C-alpha positions in Angstrom: -0.1 0.1 0.0 3.0 2.3 -0.5 0.7 4.4 -3.1 -1.0 6.1 -0.2 2.3 8.0 0.7 2.4 9.5 -2.6 -1.3 10.9 -2.2 -0.1 12.7 0.9 3.0 14.0 -0.2 3.1 17.9 -1.5 -1.0 17.4 -1.6 -3.7 19.2 -0.6 -5.7 15.9 -0.3 -5.5 16.0 3.4 -6.3 19.8 4.0 -9.9 20.1 3.3 -12.7 17.7 3.3 -15.0 17.1 0.5 -18.2 19.4 0.6 -20.6 16.3 0.2 -19.0 14.6 3.6 -20.6 15.4 7.0 -18.9 17.9 9.0 -17.0 15.1 11.3 -15.3 14.2 8.2 -12.0 16.0 7.8 -10.1 14.8 4.7 -10.0 11.9 2.5 -8.4 10.4 -0.3 -9.3 7.5 -2.5 -6.8 4.5 -3.9 -6.5 4.9 -7.8 -9.0 2.4 -8.4 -11.4 3.9 -6.1 -11.7 0.6 -4.0 -9.9 1.7 -0.9 -10.9 5.3 0.9 -9.0 6.5 3.9 -10.8 9.2 5.7 -10.0 11.1 9.0 -13.0 12.2 11.6 -13.4 13.9 14.5 -16.8 11.6 15.4 -16.0 10.5 19.1 -18.4 7.5 18.4 -16.0 4.8 18.3 -16.4 1.1 19.2 -14.0 0.8 22.2 -13.0 -2.9 21.6 -12.2 -1.6 18.0 -9.9 0.7 19.5 -8.5 -1.6 21.9 -7.6 -4.2 18.9 -5.9 -1.4 17.4 -3.8 -0.6 20.2 -3.1 -4.3 21.0 -2.0 -4.4 17.0 1.2 -2.0 17.8 1.8 -3.6 21.3 0.5 -1.4 23.6 -0.6 -2.7 27.1 -4.3 -3.1 27.7 -6.1 -0.2 29.7 -9.3 -0.6 31.1 -12.4 0.0 28.7 -14.3 2.5 31.2 -11.2 4.5 31.4 -10.6 4.4 28.0 -14.3 5.8 27.3 -13.7 8.4 30.0 -10.4 9.8 28.8 -12.1 10.2 25.2 -15.1 11.9 26.8 -12.9 14.3 28.7 -10.8 14.9 25.8 -10.5 18.3 23.8 -10.1 16.9 20.6 -10.1 13.3 19.0 -9.1 12.6 15.4 -9.4 9.1 14.0 -8.4 7.5 10.5 -10.3 5.1 8.5 -9.9 2.4 5.7 -13.0 1.9 4.2 -13.4 -1.1 1.4 -16.9 -1.1 0.0 -19.4 -1.3 3.1 -16.4 -2.4 5.4 -14.9 0.2 7.8 -11.9 -0.4 10.0 -10.1 1.8 12.3 -6.6 2.3 11.5 -5.5 5.1 13.5 -6.5 7.3 16.4 -5.2 10.4 18.2 -6.6 12.9 21.1 -5.6 16.0 22.5 -6.4 17.6 26.1 -6.4 21.3 26.6 -7.2 24.4 28.4 -9.6 25.8 25.7 -7.3 28.6 25.4 -3.4 28.3 25.1 -2.4 24.6 25.6 -3.1 21.3 24.3 -1.2 18.1 24.9 -1.4 15.3 22.3 -2.0 11.8 23.9 -2.5 8.2 22.2 -1.3 8.5 18.6 -1.5 5.3 17.2 -1.3 3.8 13.6 -2.1 0.1 12.6 1.1 -1.5 11.5 -0.3 -2.3 8.4 -0.7 1.3 7.3 2.6 2.7 9.0 5.5 4.2 6.8 3.2 5.3 4.2 2.9 8.8 5.7 -0.6 8.4 7.2 0.6 8.9 11.0 2.0 12.2 9.5 -1.5 12.8 8.2 -3.2 12.4 11.0 -0.9 14.2 13.1 -1.3 17.2 10.7 -5.1 16.8 10.7 -4.7 16.7 14.6 -2.5 19.9 14.8 -4.5 21.7 12.2 -7.8 21.4 14.3 -6.1 22.5 17.4 -4.5 25.6 15.3 -8.0 26.3 14.1 -9.2 26.5 17.8 -6.5 29.3 18.5 -4.6 26.7 20.5 -0.9 27.8 20.2 1.3 25.7 22.4 1.0 21.9 21.5 3.2 19.3 23.7 3.3 15.6 23.3 5.1 12.7 25.5 6.7 10.2 22.8 8.5 6.7 23.5 12.4 6.9 22.3 11.3 4.9 19.4 9.0 7.5 17.9 10.8 10.7 19.1 12.4 11.2 15.3 8.8 10.8 13.8 7.6 13.7 16.0 11.0 15.7 15.2 10.0 15.4 11.6 6.7 16.9 12.4 8.2 20.3 13.7 8.2 19.0 17.5 11.3 19.9 19.6 12.6 18.3 22.9 12.8 20.6 25.7 12.7 23.7 23.6 14.4 26.6 25.6 15.5 24.5 28.2 11.8 23.7 29.5 11.9 20.3 31.4 8.7 18.5 32.4 8.2 17.2 35.8 5.7 14.3 37.0 4.4 12.9 39.9 3.5 9.7 40.6 1.7 8.2 43.7 3.8 5.9 45.6 
């Protein structure tokens, strides 16, 4: 499926949804033969078991479904990525952000199914998320990244410890 990358590189395909789509669809692209469609959505009505399967596919530890549901409900923004083949729709990417609704947002839980990694789709998912945050006038966007994905986020313009800022954490004993 390497052809997807060419659809996103130097293309406006991810920047504006088709006018015939519902307001929750941010953007979409179709394969050359029209048999497969990838689209991005802000709809929060997600099958949590399907999300759990996506997270399992990348090796994330299982989290209680009730807490995942609560995290999604309390997020400022949720952007999902879907593959549609005919009438079959499958969740292939997920991301969310929390925010103070004025200045700051933090991105969490960015995940792309392994079958779709390395094709520019994770980059497209992040661009949709950041674009939507910027449209809400959020100017300070942060995230936490595992060591193996730091270079991915650097390629999107994120910096580790800009201006010497150091994050601090508190954990219960």
